[in-house]
Structure formats: structure tokens, C-alpha cells
C-alpha positions in Angstrom: 93.4 137.7 111.6 93.8 134.2 113.0 96.6 133.2 115.4 98.2 130.8 113.0 98.5 133.5 110.3 99.9 135.9 112.9 103.0 133.8 113.7 104.3 132.4 110.5 107.9 132.9 109.5 109.2 135.1 106.7 109.1 132.4 104.1 105.3 131.9 104.7 104.2 135.3 105.8 104.1 136.9 102.3 102.1 134.0 100.8 99.6 134.0 103.6 99.1 137.8 104.1 95.7 139.2 103.8 95.3 142.5 101.9 93.1 143.6 104.8 95.9 143.1 107.4 97.6 146.4 108.4 101.3 146.6 108.5 103.1 146.1 111.8 103.5 149.5 113.4 104.8 148.5 116.8 106.7 145.7 118.5 106.2 144.8 122.1 108.4 142.6 124.2 108.3 140.5 127.4 111.3 141.2 129.7 112.5 138.2 131.7 113.8 135.5 129.5 113.3 137.7 126.4 115.4 140.9 127.0 117.3 140.0 130.1 118.1 137.1 132.4 119.4 136.7 136.0 123.2 136.5 135.9 125.1 134.2 136.3 121.8 132.5 137.3 119.1 132.8 140.0 120.9 130.1 142.1 124.3 131.9 141.9 122.7 135.2 143.1 120.8 133.5 145.8 123.9 131.7 147.0 126.0 134.8 147.0 123.5 136.8 149.0 123.0 133.9 151.5 126.8 133.7 152.0 126.9 137.4 153.0 124.5 136.5 155.8 126.5 133.5 157.1 124.8 130.7 155.0 127.9 129.6 153.1 128.7 126.9 150.6 125.2 126.6 149.2 125.0 124.9 145.8 123.9 127.3 143.0 122.8 124.2 141.0 120.6 122.9 143.8 119.1 126.4 144.3 118.4 126.6 140.6 116.5 123.3 140.7 114.5 124.2 143.8 113.7 127.7 142.4 112.4 126.1 139.2 110.3 123.6 141.1 108.9 126.3 143.4 108.2 128.6 140.4 106.3 125.9 138.5 104.2 125.0 141.5 102.8 128.6 141.9 99.7 129.5 140.1 98.5 133.1 139.5 101.8 134.6 140.8 101.2 138.4 141.1 104.8 139.4 141.8 104.1 141.1 145.1 106.8 141.3 147.7 105.0 138.9 149.9 104.7 136.3 147.1 108.4 136.7 146.3 109.2 136.0 150.0 107.2 132.8 149.9 108.9 131.7 146.7 112.3 132.4 148.1 111.5 130.5 151.3 110.4 127.5 149.2 113.6 127.7 147.2 115.7 127.5 150.3 113.6 125.0 152.1 115.8 122.2 153.6 119.0 124.1 152.9 119.0 126.7 155.8 117.7 126.4 159.3 116.1 129.9 159.3 114.1 130.8 156.3 115.1 133.9 154.2 111.9 135.7 155.0 113.2 135.9 158.6 116.8 136.8 157.7 118.2 137.9 154.4 115.2 138.2 152.1 115.2 142.1 152.1 118.8 142.0 150.8 118.0 139.4 148.2 114.9 141.4 147.0 117.1 144.6 146.7 119.8 142.7 144.9 117.5 141.8 141.9 116.7 145.5 141.6 120.4 146.1 140.6 121.8 145.7 137.1 124.7 143.5 138.3 122.2 140.7 138.9 121.1 140.7 135.2 122.4 140.2 131.7 121.0 141.7 128.5 120.9 139.0 125.8 123.4 139.8 123.0 120.7 140.1 120.3 118.7 142.7 122.2 120.4 146.0 121.8 121.2 145.6 118.0 117.6 144.6 117.4 116.2 147.5 119.3 118.5 149.9 117.5 117.4 148.5 114.2 113.7 148.5 114.9 113.8 152.0 116.3 115.6 153.2 113.2 112.6 151.9 111.1 110.2 154.2 112.9 108.4 151.3 114.7 106.9 152.0 118.1 108.4 149.8 120.8 106.8 148.6 124.0 107.1 146.3 127.0 104.4 144.1 128.4 105.7 142.3 131.5 104.6 140.5 134.6 106.9 142.3 137.1 106.9 144.5 140.2 107.9 148.0 141.2 111.6 147.2 140.6 111.3 147.0 136.8 111.2 150.7 135.7 114.3 151.6 137.8 116.1 148.4 136.6 115.4 149.2 132.9 116.8 152.7 133.4 119.9 151.4 135.0 120.4 148.9 132.2 119.9 151.7 129.7 116.9 150.0 128.1 114.1 152.2 129.2 114.5 155.0 126.7 114.0 152.6 123.7 110.3 152.1 124.6 107.3 154.3 123.8 105.3 152.5 126.5 106.1 150.2 129.4 103.1 148.2 130.7 103.8 146.3 134.0 101.4 144.0 135.7 101.8 145.6 139.1 100.7 148.9 137.7 98.1 147.7 135.1 96.2 145.6 137.6 96.3 142.7 135.2 98.9 139.9 134.7 99.6 137.9 131.6 98.0 135.7 130.3 95.0 138.1 130.8 94.3 139.8 127.4 93.5 143.0 129.4 97.2 143.8 129.8 97.8 143.5 126.0 94.7 145.6 125.4 96.1 148.3 127.8 99.3 148.3 125.8 97.5 148.7 122.5 95.6 151.7 124.0 98.8 153.3 125.2 100.4 152.8 121.8 97.3 154.2 120.1 97.2 151.4 117.7 94.8 148.5 116.8 96.0 145.2 118.3 96.5 143.7 114.8 99.1 146.3 114.0 101.2 145.2 117.0 103.7 142.3 117.1 104.4 140.8 120.5 107.5 138.7 121.2 108.0 136.7 124.4 109.4 133.4 125.7 106.2 131.9 127.2 103.8 129.9 124.9 100.9 130.5 127.3 101.6 134.0 128.7 103.0 135.6 125.6 102.0 133.8 122.4 98.5 132.5 123.3 97.6 135.5 125.4 98.7 138.0 122.8 96.8 136.1 120.1 93.6 136.2 122.2 94.0 139.9 122.5 94.3 140.3 118.8 98.0 140.9 118.5 100.3 139.1 116.1 103.0 137.2 117.9 106.1 135.0 118.0 107.6 132.8 120.7 111.3 133.5 121.3 113.0 130.2 121.9 116.7 130.7 122.0 118.8 127.6 121.5 116.2 125.8 119.4 117.7 123.7 116.6 115.6 125.6 114.0 112.9 128.2 113.6 109.4 127.1 113.1 106.2 128.8 112.0 105.6 129.7 115.7 109.1 130.4 117.0 112.2 132.6 116.6 115.6 131.4 117.6 116.9 134.9 118.0 115.7 138.5 117.9 117.9 138.9 114.9 115.4 136.9 112.9 112.8 139.5 113.9 114.9 142.2 112.1 114.6 140.2 108.9 110.9 139.8 109.3 110.4 143.5 109.5 113.0 144.4 106.8 111.6 147.4 104.8 113.3 146.2 101.7 111.2 143.0 101.9 108.1 145.1 101.9 107.6 144.5 105.6 106.6 140.8 105.3 104.3 141.2 108.3 102.0 143.5 106.5 
């Protein structure tokens, strides 16, 4: 099944379905930007932790901008503690005299392991409840570190998922197709029977397609849905509505 056919919205899916395509039996999700987000923002959390260590009155807006620039400048980020320390140092560069790696980075790293630093998007829990009630297997495929499993448990998300595949454990990071293939093996399903949803065109949509999964990009705030995007996870519920004959057959 081609990538284009795998990511067409409800109005087009039924018309384009192949009788050889299996029905969707599992849905996998990215985590950051898809299920949860830093709250109130990365910059706010960074400024709050810095203030506890005597670096007061830092602008959350400036920290957000410098974090975004530092994140975009990094290639092949493997989510190790050392790489996070370098990223945080780059974010605070020019704002503090002593870099966080020499001062408060351990506190900051621990802070993002706590549920208070994160917000679950409002469409997540209702959608997970609905999909679970339809006997669909659910999974996570995420580039993350050792903090993710405990965090998901504290956020009461972990028990929704039949499998959780994390880059630090799998030995592969998205966009490598190997991490998606690992998830398919753990779900005991062929890739074409799995729908993956994430917010990155490259690391979620293109990578999942390469591995043979069907996929949608989640782009909250978009003016309208397209044949490649969802504006909300609520739209995913409609796509997999049993009464519609599971339009992603």
C-alpha cells in the first residue's frame, strides 16, 4: 500500500481502499507534541528552575526561542543525558554566567521527569478511551530517554498501551524504520495493519510510511484537515468508527 493511500481522510479513504488492505488493528502514537507538551512551556520550566538556583528574572519567551534554535540545530539527537546537557547549555548561552551543566542541570533534568512539567492535550484521554473500547491495540513509538516510562505512569497514560517502544531502549531513533518495525513485532501485527499518528512530517509520517505503516500527521491549530493531516485526535475517532465500516480497512 502506497504512502498516499495510507494517509487520506475519511471522505477519500473509502473510495481509495484496496480490497487487499487489512483493517486497522492497532494505533501507535508519538508522545511529545502528540500526547503531551511541556507546561506552561519549555521556557517557563527552564526559567523557574533557574530562579531556584539564583538565576532570576530570565525571560521564558527568550528561553523558548533559544531552545527552539538549539533544537533545530542538532542532528541525530539521541536523547542521552549528555546530549540534553549540551542542549540546555546552548539554550542558556548568553543569559547566565555559569552554564547549567555546571550548576542546575541535574535539577532541570529531574524536573522534566515529573508530571507537573507536562500537560496532556485535551483530545488525548477521550480518544484513547474510545479506541480502547473498540478492541484496537494501542502503542507508543517515541524518541525519548529513561524518564518516559515513569512519566507515563505518573500521568496515568501507561496502562492504555499494549506496547511502549522508546528509542533509548530499542537502540533506534525515528526516522529509522527499524523502530517502527520493532513496534510491529511487539504488537504481533503486519505493519500495514497499524496506523501511526505523530506531529513530525519526517520522523512520524515519512518514517512510518517507509516502514509500511499507515499514518497521519497531527497538526493541531491547522485551519482545516488535509489528505495528510489531522487537526485533532477526535478526527481519528471518526476515521475508525465501526459504524462506518472502519474506513481505514
